[in-house]
PLY file of the C-alpha trace (Angstrom):
ply
format ascii 1.0
element vertex 428
property float x
property float y
property float z
element edge 427
property int vertex1
property int vertex2
end_header
6.06 74.89 -184.76
2.45 74.25 -185.85
0.70 71.10 -184.66
1.27 69.62 -188.12
2.85 70.58 -191.43
2.25 69.26 -194.95
5.22 69.40 -197.34
4.67 68.80 -201.06
7.82 67.53 -202.79
8.56 65.50 -205.94
5.03 64.15 -206.29
4.88 63.17 -202.64
3.23 64.66 -199.56
5.03 64.47 -196.23
3.19 65.08 -192.98
5.16 66.28 -189.98
3.39 66.36 -186.63
4.23 65.80 -182.97
4.39 62.04 -183.54
6.80 61.98 -186.47
7.12 62.34 -190.24
5.02 60.32 -192.69
5.26 60.03 -196.47
2.03 59.46 -198.40
3.81 57.46 -201.11
5.53 55.20 -198.57
2.38 54.53 -196.55
0.31 53.86 -199.68
2.93 51.38 -200.88
2.90 49.61 -197.52
-0.90 49.44 -197.56
-1.19 48.09 -201.11
2.04 46.18 -201.73
2.38 44.79 -198.22
-1.37 44.38 -197.66
-0.97 45.93 -194.21
-3.94 46.99 -192.10
-4.31 50.18 -190.09
-3.53 48.24 -186.91
-0.39 46.68 -188.41
0.93 50.03 -189.62
0.16 51.53 -186.21
2.25 48.79 -184.62
5.17 49.50 -186.96
5.12 53.23 -186.20
4.20 52.89 -182.49
0.88 54.67 -183.02
-2.61 53.73 -181.93
-5.18 52.97 -184.63
-6.89 56.35 -184.28
-3.51 58.14 -184.51
-2.44 56.39 -187.71
-5.95 57.03 -189.07
-5.44 60.75 -188.38
-2.21 60.53 -190.38
-4.13 58.93 -193.28
-6.80 61.63 -193.14
-4.19 64.42 -193.17
-2.44 62.85 -196.19
-5.70 62.13 -198.02
-5.21 58.34 -197.92
-8.56 56.61 -198.40
-7.34 53.08 -199.21
-8.06 50.45 -196.58
-7.89 46.68 -196.42
-11.24 45.07 -195.74
-9.69 41.90 -194.32
-9.39 40.78 -190.75
-5.97 39.38 -191.59
-4.37 40.40 -194.86
-2.06 37.51 -195.61
-4.12 36.83 -198.74
-1.76 38.31 -201.29
-3.61 37.01 -204.34
-7.38 37.05 -203.90
-8.19 36.03 -207.48
-10.45 32.98 -207.56
-9.95 30.59 -210.47
-12.85 28.65 -211.98
-11.48 25.50 -210.31
-11.37 27.19 -206.88
-14.92 28.44 -207.40
-16.12 24.91 -208.13
-14.41 23.56 -205.00
-16.00 26.25 -202.81
-19.48 25.59 -204.22
-19.13 21.80 -204.23
-17.94 21.68 -200.64
-20.68 24.02 -199.42
-23.08 21.58 -201.04
-21.42 19.04 -198.74
-19.71 19.36 -195.35
-18.22 22.86 -195.46
-19.86 25.63 -193.47
-19.59 29.40 -192.97
-19.77 30.58 -189.37
-19.59 34.19 -190.58
-20.27 35.72 -194.02
-16.52 36.21 -194.54
-14.92 32.96 -193.41
-15.09 29.34 -194.44
-14.40 26.12 -192.54
-14.55 22.40 -193.22
-13.79 19.31 -191.15
-13.43 15.56 -191.67
-12.49 12.53 -189.63
-8.84 11.54 -189.26
-9.44 8.79 -191.83
-10.06 11.51 -194.44
-7.15 13.68 -193.33
-5.44 13.31 -196.72
-8.59 14.65 -198.42
-8.74 17.64 -196.05
-5.10 18.50 -196.76
-5.79 18.13 -200.47
-8.55 20.74 -200.21
-6.34 23.01 -198.08
-3.63 22.88 -200.76
-6.19 23.79 -203.41
-7.34 26.76 -201.30
-3.94 27.57 -199.78
-4.00 31.37 -200.40
-6.96 31.58 -198.04
-6.13 28.96 -195.37
-5.34 30.50 -191.99
-5.00 27.44 -189.77
-5.48 23.69 -189.75
-5.42 21.17 -186.95
-6.92 18.30 -185.00
-9.59 17.92 -182.34
-10.41 15.02 -180.05
-14.14 14.44 -179.60
-16.09 12.34 -177.15
-15.42 8.58 -177.27
-11.91 9.38 -178.53
-12.84 10.22 -182.11
-10.40 12.55 -183.87
-11.23 15.02 -186.62
-9.23 17.50 -188.68
-10.47 20.88 -189.87
-9.21 24.12 -191.35
-10.31 27.75 -191.26
-9.83 30.45 -193.85
-8.90 34.05 -193.32
-11.77 36.53 -193.30
-12.33 37.93 -196.78
-15.00 39.89 -198.62
-14.98 37.46 -201.55
-16.66 34.79 -199.39
-19.75 36.95 -198.82
-21.33 35.98 -202.15
-21.07 32.29 -201.24
-22.62 32.95 -197.84
-25.52 34.75 -199.51
-26.15 31.74 -201.72
-26.37 29.16 -198.95
-27.44 31.09 -195.86
-30.24 33.35 -197.10
-33.49 34.26 -195.32
-31.69 34.79 -192.01
-31.18 31.05 -191.52
-28.35 29.68 -189.37
-27.99 26.58 -191.52
-27.62 26.10 -195.23
-30.71 26.31 -197.41
-30.82 25.09 -201.02
-32.65 27.28 -203.55
-32.98 26.84 -207.33
-30.12 29.30 -207.95
-27.84 28.04 -205.12
-25.87 25.71 -207.38
-26.79 27.19 -210.75
-23.13 27.17 -211.85
-22.14 23.83 -210.29
-19.97 21.89 -212.75
-18.46 18.38 -212.86
-15.54 19.42 -210.63
-17.86 20.90 -208.01
-20.04 17.79 -208.26
-16.95 15.65 -207.58
-16.15 17.53 -204.37
-19.76 17.28 -203.26
-19.54 13.53 -203.85
-16.19 13.19 -202.01
-17.74 15.05 -199.09
-21.16 13.37 -198.93
-21.14 10.52 -201.45
-21.72 6.91 -200.47
-21.44 3.70 -202.50
-24.50 1.50 -202.97
-24.83 -1.87 -204.66
-26.90 -0.40 -207.48
-26.48 3.35 -207.40
-24.99 6.05 -205.15
-26.16 8.15 -202.23
-25.53 11.82 -201.53
-26.15 12.36 -197.81
-27.86 15.74 -197.48
-28.80 15.73 -193.80
-31.76 17.56 -192.30
-33.25 19.41 -195.26
-36.84 19.96 -196.32
-38.78 18.22 -199.09
-38.70 21.51 -200.99
-34.89 21.62 -200.86
-34.68 17.95 -201.82
-36.82 18.59 -204.89
-34.51 21.48 -205.83
-31.44 19.21 -205.71
-33.11 16.40 -207.65
-34.22 18.84 -210.35
-30.75 20.42 -210.52
-29.02 17.05 -211.04
-31.46 16.20 -213.82
-31.28 19.55 -215.64
-27.52 20.18 -215.39
-26.07 16.68 -215.64
-28.87 14.42 -216.91
-28.66 12.40 -213.67
-31.81 10.68 -212.47
-32.26 10.70 -208.68
-34.85 10.62 -205.91
-35.16 12.26 -202.50
-35.34 9.61 -199.76
-35.63 9.37 -195.99
-32.51 8.15 -194.22
-33.38 8.61 -190.53
-37.02 9.60 -190.00
-36.58 10.43 -186.30
-33.66 12.82 -186.93
-35.10 14.07 -190.20
-32.03 13.05 -192.22
-32.37 12.45 -195.96
-30.40 11.17 -198.94
-30.37 11.91 -202.63
-30.32 8.49 -204.29
-28.59 8.35 -207.70
-30.46 5.73 -209.71
-28.69 2.75 -211.26
-29.22 4.04 -214.82
-27.32 7.26 -213.94
-24.49 5.60 -212.07
-22.19 5.48 -215.09
-23.04 9.06 -216.01
-22.05 10.32 -212.55
-18.75 8.40 -212.53
-17.90 9.70 -216.00
-18.38 13.30 -214.84
-16.51 13.13 -211.54
-13.75 10.57 -212.26
-11.05 13.11 -213.36
-11.32 14.93 -210.02
-11.55 12.06 -207.50
-8.30 11.76 -205.52
-6.88 8.26 -204.80
-7.70 8.23 -201.08
-11.40 8.87 -201.83
-11.91 6.31 -204.60
-13.33 3.89 -202.08
-16.56 5.88 -202.38
-16.75 5.01 -206.08
-15.99 1.27 -206.02
-17.30 0.20 -202.61
-13.97 -0.77 -201.07
-13.75 -0.30 -197.26
-12.45 2.95 -195.87
-8.71 2.89 -195.20
-8.50 3.78 -191.52
-5.67 6.11 -190.44
-3.99 6.26 -187.05
-2.64 9.37 -185.31
1.03 9.45 -186.32
2.77 12.65 -185.16
5.61 12.54 -187.70
3.36 11.70 -190.66
0.92 14.48 -189.77
3.78 16.96 -189.35
5.25 15.99 -192.73
1.84 16.33 -194.39
1.40 19.77 -192.85
4.86 20.84 -194.01
3.86 19.90 -197.58
0.91 22.27 -197.24
3.24 25.05 -196.04
5.51 24.30 -199.01
2.57 24.61 -201.44
1.45 27.87 -199.80
5.04 29.20 -199.64
4.42 30.35 -196.07
3.84 28.83 -192.63
0.24 27.85 -191.86
-0.60 27.58 -188.18
-1.30 24.12 -186.81
-3.62 23.89 -183.80
-4.40 20.95 -181.55
-1.84 18.32 -180.59
1.28 20.03 -179.11
3.59 17.20 -180.24
2.57 17.79 -183.85
3.12 21.54 -183.41
6.61 20.92 -182.01
7.47 18.52 -184.85
6.32 21.07 -187.44
8.22 23.95 -185.84
11.43 21.91 -185.65
11.37 21.32 -189.43
9.68 24.47 -190.71
11.90 26.53 -193.01
9.26 28.74 -194.60
8.89 32.26 -193.23
5.76 34.36 -193.28
6.22 36.81 -196.22
4.18 39.44 -194.43
6.37 39.27 -191.31
9.44 39.55 -193.54
7.93 42.65 -195.17
7.21 44.23 -191.77
10.74 43.55 -190.53
12.14 45.16 -193.69
10.15 48.33 -193.01
11.39 48.46 -189.41
15.00 48.05 -190.63
14.48 50.89 -193.13
13.22 53.12 -190.30
16.21 52.33 -188.07
18.70 52.88 -190.91
16.92 56.08 -192.16
16.21 54.53 -195.56
12.70 55.96 -195.60
11.01 59.23 -194.69
8.26 57.81 -192.50
9.24 57.38 -188.88
8.01 58.13 -185.39
9.96 60.59 -183.27
11.31 59.17 -180.05
9.06 60.35 -177.22
10.32 60.27 -173.66
7.80 60.08 -170.86
8.20 62.72 -168.14
9.65 61.41 -164.90
7.54 61.11 -161.76
9.18 64.23 -160.33
8.52 66.22 -163.51
4.92 65.07 -163.58
4.40 65.93 -159.93
5.66 69.47 -160.49
3.47 69.88 -163.57
0.38 68.66 -161.73
1.17 70.93 -158.76
1.29 73.86 -161.19
-2.27 72.97 -162.19
-1.61 71.56 -165.67
-4.24 69.21 -167.11
-3.72 65.69 -168.46
-4.35 66.96 -171.99
-1.89 69.85 -171.72
0.90 67.57 -170.43
0.07 64.93 -173.06
0.25 67.50 -175.86
3.54 68.84 -174.49
5.23 65.43 -174.41
3.49 63.91 -177.44
1.29 61.41 -175.60
-2.43 60.85 -175.37
-4.40 62.27 -172.45
-5.31 58.79 -171.22
-1.64 57.77 -170.88
-0.89 60.83 -168.72
-4.04 60.22 -166.68
-2.86 56.67 -166.05
0.51 57.92 -164.83
-1.19 60.49 -162.62
-3.46 57.89 -161.05
-0.51 55.57 -160.43
1.06 58.41 -158.41
-2.10 58.84 -156.35
-2.81 62.35 -157.64
-6.51 63.14 -158.06
-7.85 65.00 -161.04
-9.07 67.88 -158.89
-5.52 68.99 -158.19
-4.77 69.51 -161.88
-8.14 70.77 -163.10
-7.09 74.36 -163.84
-4.93 74.54 -166.95
-2.24 77.05 -167.77
-4.63 78.78 -170.19
-7.33 78.92 -167.53
-4.82 80.26 -165.03
-3.90 83.07 -167.41
-7.58 83.85 -168.04
-8.33 84.05 -164.31
-5.36 86.36 -163.70
-6.63 88.69 -166.44
-10.16 88.67 -165.04
-9.03 89.53 -161.51
-6.87 92.36 -162.84
-10.02 94.22 -163.88
-11.21 96.68 -161.18
-14.51 95.78 -159.53
-14.32 92.09 -160.42
-16.42 89.78 -158.25
-16.21 86.01 -157.73
-19.65 85.62 -159.33
-18.59 87.42 -162.53
-15.36 85.43 -162.76
-17.22 82.12 -162.23
-19.62 83.03 -165.02
-16.96 84.28 -167.44
-14.49 81.42 -166.86
-17.12 78.66 -166.52
-15.60 77.48 -163.26
-17.22 76.32 -160.01
-17.08 78.15 -156.70
-14.99 75.36 -155.10
-12.25 75.44 -157.76
-12.20 79.22 -157.93
-11.90 79.54 -154.13
-9.06 76.97 -154.11
-7.29 78.81 -156.91
-7.63 82.18 -155.16
-6.18 80.79 -151.93
-3.29 79.21 -153.84
-2.52 82.50 -155.61
-3.11 84.76 -152.58
-5.91 86.73 -154.25
-8.28 88.58 -151.92
-11.39 90.54 -152.84
0 1
1 2
2 3
3 4
4 5
5 6
6 7
7 8
8 9
9 10
10 11
11 12
12 13
13 14
14 15
15 16
16 17
17 18
18 19
19 20
20 21
21 22
22 23
23 24
24 25
25 26
26 27
27 28
28 29
29 30
30 31
31 32
32 33
33 34
34 35
35 36
36 37
37 38
38 39
39 40
40 41
41 42
42 43
43 44
44 45
45 46
46 47
47 48
48 49
49 50
50 51
51 52
52 53
53 54
54 55
55 56
56 57
57 58
58 59
59 60
60 61
61 62
62 63
63 64
64 65
65 66
66 67
67 68
68 69
69 70
70 71
71 72
72 73
73 74
74 75
75 76
76 77
77 78
78 79
79 80
80 81
81 82
82 83
83 84
84 85
85 86
86 87
87 88
88 89
89 90
90 91
91 92
92 93
93 94
94 95
95 96
96 97
97 98
98 99
99 100
100 101
101 102
102 103
103 104
104 105
105 106
106 107
107 108
108 109
109 110
110 111
111 112
112 113
113 114
114 115
115 116
116 117
117 118
118 119
119 120
120 121
121 122
122 123
123 124
124 125
125 126
126 127
127 128
128 129
129 130
130 131
131 132
132 133
133 134
134 135
135 136
136 137
137 138
138 139
139 140
140 141
141 142
142 143
143 144
144 145
145 146
146 147
147 148
148 149
149 150
150 151
151 152
152 153
153 154
154 155
155 156
156 157
157 158
158 159
159 160
160 161
161 162
162 163
163 164
164 165
165 166
166 167
167 168
168 169
169 170
170 171
171 172
172 173
173 174
174 175
175 176
176 177
177 178
178 179
179 180
180 181
181 182
182 183
183 184
184 185
185 186
186 187
187 188
188 189
189 190
190 191
191 192
192 193
193 194
194 195
195 196
196 197
197 198
198 199
199 200
200 201
201 202
202 203
203 204
204 205
205 206
206 207
207 208
208 209
209 210
210 211
211 212
212 213
213 214
214 215
215 216
216 217
217 218
218 219
219 220
220 221
221 222
222 223
223 224
224 225
225 226
226 227
227 228
228 229
229 230
230 231
231 232
232 233
233 234
234 235
235 236
236 237
237 238
238 239
239 240
240 241
241 242
242 243
243 244
244 245
245 246
246 247
247 248
248 249
249 250
250 251
251 252
252 253
253 254
254 255
255 256
256 257
257 258
258 259
259 260
260 261
261 262
262 263
263 264
264 265
265 266
266 267
267 268
268 269
269 270
270 271
271 272
272 273
273 274
274 275
275 276
276 277
277 278
278 279
279 280
280 281
281 282
282 283
283 284
284 285
285 286
286 287
287 288
288 289
289 290
290 291
291 292
292 293
293 294
294 295
295 296
296 297
297 298
298 299
299 300
300 301
301 302
302 303
303 304
304 305
305 306
306 307
307 308
308 309
309 310
310 311
311 312
312 313
313 314
314 315
315 316
316 317
317 318
318 319
319 320
320 321
321 322
322 323
323 324
324 325
325 326
326 327
327 328
328 329
329 330
330 331
331 332
332 333
333 334
334 335
335 336
336 337
337 338
338 339
339 340
340 341
341 342
342 343
343 344
344 345
345 346
346 347
347 348
348 349
349 350
350 351
351 352
352 353
353 354
354 355
355 356
356 357
357 358
358 359
359 360
360 361
361 362
362 363
363 364
364 365
365 366
366 367
367 368
368 369
369 370
370 371
371 372
372 373
373 374
374 375
375 376
376 377
377 378
378 379
379 380
380 381
381 382
382 383
383 384
384 385
385 386
386 387
387 388
388 389
389 390
390 391
391 392
392 393
393 394
394 395
395 396
396 397
397 398
398 399
399 400
400 401
401 402
402 403
403 404
404 405
405 406
406 407
407 408
408 409
409 410
410 411
411 412
412 413
413 414
414 415
415 416
416 417
417 418
418 419
419 420
420 421
421 422
422 423
423 424
424 425
425 426
426 427
């Protein structure tokens, strides 16, 4: 049987090789419909990434998922989602990499964080708590890695900077909804106007933000020092623009954040395991899948005890594995049995190489080498392959052959040739 065979049938291509049989149509469906990665398909079919990639190459499959984790089944971004992403990057959100997004708030704003997570639920990978110095508790969430976040990274993290930098075009499409999320993140009530806390930014960036608020929303503001020593600044919304700002953002301000609009004190929240677990379960319900909770183990246990949602991707993978077991699909990996220690020992004593034995039993050379090393057999004892053995026999059958000519023709060292000759009782 050849090392592989391609069979064209009913608009499909089936590859048969030493590892198994693989249908192009089935694998393409699993890549696109199930959003599976190369690594995930390799796990299903018990193949390493390079082996499943060889299968793709043989079948002419060029599709690949560009995601680190492909549980994002619908990557379409609505105009509302776009405004939230921009507005929050204007505020407290950050991007540690060009493809992922994270945001955190204190426990007192936990409801707001979960509200954002529900809005962005197709992209949320995990959410949880963290205890800081002096006992302060914060909540944060992380998104999956996705190519669609790169454009937002380019807006805010240009010029090779590690922190955000505001340019004239950074928030060129910021609308009232995005402005509302910026305010909920960084807004602060004042007796006469409002503040937007913008942190350690330059005068140039401050001027950009002031000009943007004036041009886009007709809001009058100034760039002010907040903490000279730390270099922190505020954008102060003037009294005459206070009503204008509230009119724009009011439809989007959630109840727990209205204290920023009317000056009421912040409603402090305690760490209640059951309440946090119930709030997290609501997020899972909105996302229609489990979202990992990290941090407090009691909260994790409470969530797991009540969680009824199953990961749709895991369900899809299990369905494929069931189809393989019940022969409901073409693609499957042949069962490969490792040679026993006794079989391996005999093969090595006959001079077979790791690669030859691996090819014979359908395993990689490294796996056989690992077995050989575990048996204490050095590589020198299995250096001469069956093919090399046959070549040497043919060379010594020619009259007048010398060791020098055989070494040159077979590309073998004097030590290995001498050992081989002694083993095969060949005298010159």
